[in-house]
DRENDO-1510 file (C-alpha; in Angstrom, 1 decimal, always signed):
<recs>
REC; n; res; u; v; w
REC; 1; UNK; +17.4; +34.2; +2.3 .
REC; 2; UNK; +18.9; +31.5; +4.4 .
REC; 3; UNK; +18.5; +27.7; +4.2 .
REC; 4; UNK; +15.7; +26.1; +6.1 .
REC; 5; UNK; +13.9; +22.7; +6.3 .
REC; 6; UNK; +10.5; +21.4; +7.3 .
REC; 7; UNK; +10.9; +18.2; +9.2 .
REC; 8; UNK; +8.3; +15.8; +10.7 .
REC; 9; UNK; +8.8; +14.3; +14.1 .
REC; 10; UNK; +6.4; +13.1; +16.7 .
REC; 11; UNK; +3.5; +13.6; +14.3 .
REC; 12; UNK; +4.2; +17.3; +14.0 .
REC; 13; UNK; +5.9; +19.4; +11.4 .
REC; 14; UNK; +8.6; +21.8; +12.5 .
REC; 15; UNK; +10.3; +24.6; +10.4 .
REC; 16; UNK; +14.0; +24.8; +11.3 .
REC; 17; UNK; +17.1; +26.8; +10.4 .
REC; 18; UNK; +20.7; +26.2; +11.3 .
REC; 19; UNK; +21.3; +27.3; +14.9 .
REC; 20; UNK; +17.7; +27.1; +16.0 .
REC; 21; UNK; +16.8; +25.6; +19.4 .
REC; 22; UNK; +13.7; +23.4; +19.0 .
REC; 23; UNK; +11.5; +21.3; +21.4 .
REC; 24; UNK; +10.3; +18.1; +19.8 .
REC; 25; UNK; +8.8; +14.9; +21.1 .
REC; 26; UNK; +11.2; +12.8; +23.2 .
REC; 27; UNK; +13.9; +11.0; +21.2 .
REC; 28; UNK; +15.9; +8.1; +22.5 .
REC; 29; UNK; +19.2; +10.0; +22.3 .
REC; 30; UNK; +21.2; +11.1; +25.3 .
REC; 31; UNK; +22.2; +14.7; +26.0 .
REC; 32; UNK; +25.3; +15.8; +24.1 .
REC; 33; UNK; +24.9; +13.3; +21.3 .
REC; 34; UNK; +24.0; +14.1; +17.7 .
REC; 35; UNK; +21.0; +12.7; +15.9 .
REC; 36; UNK; +20.1; +12.6; +12.2 .
REC; 37; UNK; +16.5; +13.1; +11.2 .
REC; 38; UNK; +15.6; +12.1; +7.7 .
REC; 39; UNK; +11.9; +12.7; +7.7 .
REC; 40; UNK; +12.3; +16.0; +5.9 .
REC; 41; UNK; +9.1; +17.2; +4.1 .
REC; 42; UNK; +10.7; +20.2; +2.4 .
REC; 43; UNK; +14.2; +21.7; +2.1 .
REC; 44; UNK; +15.4; +25.0; +0.8 .
REC; 45; UNK; +19.0; +26.2; +0.2 .
REC; 46; UNK; +18.0; +29.9; +0.1 .
REC; 47; UNK; +17.1; +30.0; -3.6 .
REC; 48; UNK; +15.4; +26.7; -4.6 .
REC; 49; UNK; +12.8; +24.7; -2.7 .
REC; 50; UNK; +12.4; +20.9; -2.9 .
REC; 51; UNK; +9.1; +19.5; -1.6 .
REC; 52; UNK; +8.8; +15.8; -1.0 .
REC; 53; UNK; +6.0; +13.4; -1.5 .
REC; 54; UNK; +5.9; +12.7; +1.5 .
REC; 55; UNK; +9.7; +13.2; +2.2 .
REC; 56; UNK; +12.6; +14.6; +0.2 .
REC; 57; UNK; +15.0; +11.9; -0.8 .
REC; 58; UNK; +18.5; +12.3; +0.6 .
REC; 59; UNK; +17.6; +15.3; +2.8 .
REC; 60; UNK; +18.8; +15.1; +6.4 .
REC; 61; UNK; +18.8; +17.4; +9.4 .
REC; 62; UNK; +21.5; +17.0; +12.0 .
REC; 63; UNK; +20.7; +18.0; +15.5 .
REC; 64; UNK; +22.6; +18.1; +18.8 .
REC; 65; UNK; +20.5; +17.0; +21.8 .
REC; 66; UNK; +20.8; +19.5; +24.7 .
REC; 67; UNK; +18.5; +17.6; +27.2 .
REC; 68; UNK; +15.1; +16.4; +28.1 .
REC; 69; UNK; +12.5; +18.7; +29.7 .
REC; 70; UNK; +8.8; +18.4; +30.6 .
REC; 71; UNK; +6.3; +20.4; +28.6 .
REC; 72; UNK; +3.4; +22.4; +29.8 .
REC; 73; UNK; +0.7; +20.6; +31.8 .
REC; 74; UNK; -2.4; +19.7; +29.9 .
REC; 75; UNK; -5.6; +19.2; +32.0 .
REC; 76; UNK; -8.4; +16.8; +30.9 .
REC; 77; UNK; -11.5; +17.4; +33.0 .
REC; 78; UNK; -14.7; +15.4; +32.4 .
REC; 79; UNK; -18.0; +15.8; +34.3 .
REC; 80; UNK; -21.5; +14.4; +33.9 .
REC; 81; UNK; -24.2; +16.8; +34.8 .
REC; 82; UNK; -26.5; +16.0; +37.7 .
REC; 83; UNK; -24.6; +12.8; +38.5 .
REC; 84; UNK; -21.8; +14.0; +40.7 .
REC; 85; UNK; -19.3; +12.2; +38.4 .
REC; 86; UNK; -16.1; +14.2; +37.9 .
REC; 87; UNK; -12.7; +13.1; +36.5 .
REC; 88; UNK; -9.5; +15.2; +36.4 .
REC; 89; UNK; -6.4; +13.9; +34.7 .
REC; 90; UNK; -3.2; +15.9; +34.1 .
REC; 91; UNK; -0.4; +15.1; +31.7 .
REC; 92; UNK; +3.1; +16.6; +31.0 .
REC; 93; UNK; +4.8; +15.4; +27.8 .
REC; 94; UNK; +8.5; +14.9; +27.9 .
REC; 95; UNK; +10.3; +16.9; +25.2 .
REC; 96; UNK; +13.7; +16.8; +23.7 .
REC; 97; UNK; +15.5; +20.2; +23.5 .
REC; 98; UNK; +17.9; +20.3; +20.6 .
REC; 99; UNK; +20.0; +22.6; +18.5 .
REC; 100; UNK; +20.0; +22.3; +14.7 .
REC; 101; UNK; +23.6; +21.8; +13.4 .
REC; 102; UNK; +23.2; +21.2; +9.7 .
REC; 103; UNK; +20.7; +20.9; +6.9 .
REC; 104; UNK; +21.7; +18.7; +4.0 .
</recs>
Protein backbone atom coordinates (compact mmCIF):
# COMPACT_ATOMS: atom_id res chain seq x y z
CA UNK A 1 0.00 0.00 0.00
CA UNK A 2 1.29 3.46 -0.84
CA UNK A 3 1.45 6.58 1.30
CA UNK A 4 -1.57 8.87 1.42
CA UNK A 5 -2.90 11.80 3.41
CA UNK A 6 -6.25 13.39 4.16
CA UNK A 7 -5.93 17.16 4.13
CA UNK A 8 -8.46 19.86 4.87
CA UNK A 9 -8.65 22.94 2.69
CA UNK A 10 -11.52 25.23 1.83
CA UNK A 11 -13.76 23.53 4.40
CA UNK A 12 -13.49 20.19 2.60
CA UNK A 13 -11.39 17.09 3.18
CA UNK A 14 -9.42 15.62 0.28
CA UNK A 15 -7.65 12.24 0.08
CA UNK A 16 -4.33 12.67 -1.76
CA UNK A 17 -1.42 10.49 -2.89
CA UNK A 18 1.91 11.57 -4.37
CA UNK A 19 1.47 12.46 -8.04
CA UNK A 20 -2.31 13.11 -7.83
CA UNK A 21 -3.84 16.13 -9.58
CA UNK A 22 -6.38 17.81 -7.31
CA UNK A 23 -8.83 20.70 -7.58
CA UNK A 24 -9.19 22.64 -4.35
CA UNK A 25 -10.59 26.03 -3.36
CA UNK A 26 -8.55 28.95 -4.71
CA UNK A 27 -5.22 29.54 -2.98
CA UNK A 28 -3.27 32.78 -3.14
CA UNK A 29 -0.30 31.10 -4.83
CA UNK A 30 0.78 31.76 -8.42
CA UNK A 31 1.08 29.03 -11.04
CA UNK A 32 4.38 27.14 -10.97
CA UNK A 33 5.04 27.82 -7.29
CA UNK A 34 5.01 25.32 -4.45
CA UNK A 35 2.71 25.51 -1.45
CA UNK A 36 2.86 23.64 1.84
CA UNK A 37 -0.44 22.62 3.43
CA UNK A 38 -0.20 21.69 7.11
CA UNK A 39 -3.89 21.07 7.85
CA UNK A 40 -3.46 17.29 7.55
CA UNK A 41 -6.19 15.29 9.30
CA UNK A 42 -4.64 11.85 8.74
CA UNK A 43 -1.43 10.53 7.22
CA UNK A 44 -0.30 7.00 6.33
CA UNK A 45 3.12 5.82 5.20
CA UNK A 46 1.69 2.59 3.78
CA UNK A 47 1.83 0.56 6.99
CA UNK A 48 0.83 2.82 9.88
CA UNK A 49 -1.91 5.42 10.10
CA UNK A 50 -1.75 8.58 12.21
CA UNK A 51 -5.02 10.39 12.86
CA UNK A 52 -4.98 13.90 14.28
CA UNK A 53 -7.33 15.62 16.66
CA UNK A 54 -8.04 17.70 14.58
CA UNK A 55 -4.67 17.79 12.74
CA UNK A 56 -1.55 15.60 12.80
CA UNK A 57 1.39 17.49 14.31
CA UNK A 58 4.35 17.91 11.98
CA UNK A 59 2.55 16.45 8.94
CA UNK A 60 2.76 18.46 5.73
CA UNK A 61 1.67 18.04 2.13
CA UNK A 62 3.68 19.86 -0.54
CA UNK A 63 1.86 20.75 -3.75
CA UNK A 64 2.84 22.44 -7.01
CA UNK A 65 0.20 24.84 -8.32
CA UNK A 66 -0.58 24.24 -12.01
CA UNK A 67 -3.11 27.04 -12.44
CA UNK A 68 -6.53 28.48 -11.67
CA UNK A 69 -9.73 27.23 -13.34
CA UNK A 70 -13.42 27.91 -12.93
CA UNK A 71 -15.57 25.14 -11.53
CA UNK A 72 -18.93 23.89 -12.68
CA UNK A 73 -21.76 26.45 -12.73
CA UNK A 74 -24.16 26.21 -9.79
CA UNK A 75 -27.66 27.61 -10.34
CA UNK A 76 -29.76 29.03 -7.52
CA UNK A 77 -33.40 29.51 -8.54
CA UNK A 78 -36.07 30.81 -6.19
CA UNK A 79 -39.73 31.41 -7.00
CA UNK A 80 -42.76 32.33 -4.94
CA UNK A 81 -45.89 30.66 -6.17
CA UNK A 82 -48.74 32.76 -7.48
CA UNK A 83 -46.74 36.00 -7.06
CA UNK A 84 -44.77 36.18 -10.29
CA UNK A 85 -41.61 36.55 -8.20
CA UNK A 86 -38.62 34.69 -9.65
CA UNK A 87 -34.91 34.97 -8.95
CA UNK A 88 -32.07 33.23 -10.79
CA UNK A 89 -28.45 33.47 -9.69
CA UNK A 90 -25.49 31.55 -11.14
CA UNK A 91 -22.09 31.06 -9.54
CA UNK A 92 -18.78 29.56 -10.73
CA UNK A 93 -16.22 28.94 -7.99
CA UNK A 94 -12.56 29.53 -8.81
CA UNK A 95 -10.46 26.44 -8.15
CA UNK A 96 -6.73 25.83 -7.89
CA UNK A 97 -5.42 22.87 -9.88
CA UNK A 98 -2.38 21.36 -8.18
CA UNK A 99 -0.15 18.31 -8.26
CA UNK A 100 0.89 16.62 -5.01
CA UNK A 101 4.72 16.52 -4.75
CA UNK A 102 5.39 15.09 -1.31
CA UNK A 103 3.72 13.87 1.86
CA UNK A 104 5.70 14.24 5.07
